[in-house]
N, C-alpha and C positions, 0 to 999 in steps of 0.2 A: 853751202847746201850741203855738198859734200859730206862735210866735217861732222854735220849733225846728224846725217843718215848713219856714216859709222860710227857717231855714239850711239843711235838707237839700236842698229845691231849690235854692239856689244853690251849693252843693257840687256838686251834680249834673249844674247848666250848665256849671259850668268843667272835670270830668272830661269833660262831652261834648265842649268846644271841645280841649281837648287829645287826645282821642281823633278827633276830626276833622282837628288837625293833622297827629298821626301818621300817619296812613291818608294825607293829601294827599302830606306827606313821602315815605313810602316809594313810593307812586305814583310820584312826581316821578322817584327815583331808579332804579326799575325800569325807568321809561320811556328814562332816562338809558341805563342798560345796555345795553336793550335795542336803543339807537341804537348803542353803541359793537362791539356782535357783527353787527350789519347792515354797519357800516362793513368788518368784517375780511371778510366775506362778499363782499362787492363787491369789496374790495382783491383778493382770492384770484382772482375774477372777472375783473377786469381785467389781471391779470398774464396770463390765457392769450391776450389778445389783444394780439399784440405788433405787428401791425403800426400799430394808433393809438399804441402806446406807443414806437415807434420815430420817429414821424412828431413828437412831442411832447417828443420827450427833452433838446433842446436849449433849450424853456422851461422845463423841469424843471431842469435843471442850471444857468440862469441864476437860478431864483428860489431853488434851496438855496444859493449863494452868500451871500446874505444870511442866512439861516439858520443856517451855518457862522460867519458871522462873530458874530453872538448868540447862539450856542453856545458858542464861543470865550470871548467878554467874560464869558459867567456862568461859565464854568470857571476865570478868571482870577480872580473876584471870589470863586468858592469857596476856592481854595489861597491867596488872600490873606487870607481869614475863616480858614482853618485855621490857618494860621503865627502871624495875632496871636493867634489864642485858645492857641495854646502859649506864646506870650511871655506870655497872662494867666495860663494855670495856672499858667506859674513865679514869676510875682507874689504870686498865690494863697497857693503853697504857702509861700514866705518868710515870709507873714503869718501861717502855722498854718491859713488859713480852707480847710480839706480840702471844705467842702461846695459852698464857691462855686466848687473846681476841679473838682469832681464833675460838676456843672451842665453847667459851660462844654465838658467833656469828653464828656459827653452831647450837647450839642448839634452839640459837633462833627463826632462819631459818626454822626448824622443827618445831617448835612449832606454827609460824606463818603460816606455811602449814597445820599443822594437827588442829588449833582453828580458824582463824582468814581468811585464804583466801575462804575456801568453801563459808562461808556466804556473804562474801564479794563479792564473784562473782555470787551468785546468788541475790542478792540484786544490783549488779551497773554492771554487765557483767565481760566476760572475759576479754577484753581489758583494762578496769579499773584497775581490780587487778590484771594481769598481770603489767603494769604500775609499781603498788606500790611495788609489789613482785619484780621487776627490783633493785630497790633501794636496797632490802636486799642483791642480788649479789654484786652489786657494792661495797658494806661496807665490804663485806667479802674479795670481791679484793684487795680492798685498805689495809687493817687490813695485808693479806697476800704479799702485797708487799711493807709492811711499811711505807705508804706513809699518813702521819699525816695529813697533811693538809686535803686531800680526807676524811680520818677516823672523822676529826671534822664534816667537812660539811654535810657528811653521816649520821651520828648519828644527827644530827639536821633535814635533810630531814626527815628521818627515826621516830623520833620522830612528828614533825610535821603530818606525815603522818598517824600515829598513832591516833593521837588527831581527826583528820577527820574521820577516818575510823570509829574509836568507836562514832563518833557523827552520823555517818549514819547508822552504825547497832544498836543504842538505846543504848548504852552501857557507863555506868558513868565512870567516871574515878576520884570522889571522893577520 
């Protein structure tokens, strides 16, 4: 009986530790989320102070040049990953490995969402960006249904679209 009680106590202690970890993690997440909204409020307040914005504008422009270069490099990498991924999908399909092709297509889709879609929406608008995005969805559907004809067609369409989008966003694909 004593052994059972000891096991129960050990399990309760483990459970308590897990609960504390969840509480601490949640608190941290909420505190970080709170910082984000505070920052947004501060941003909108600082926008009303045009005089201070005008005096620091040249400093901001200089620092933004470095960020633009980093963003451009990140975009170049994303485009290269996408194009290389299409080649990998083609190779997987030739081997009949639809599962791997579908996994790659999912990763490409995620990267497209994270890196390419936001600047494309900002530059060309929601409708154009979603038209391009829809071709990624169609490719995934074609892979899922093992439709080789559509897969081949949609890889070409998506490649062509990426080349167009890279040009629109000023990204070099050399």
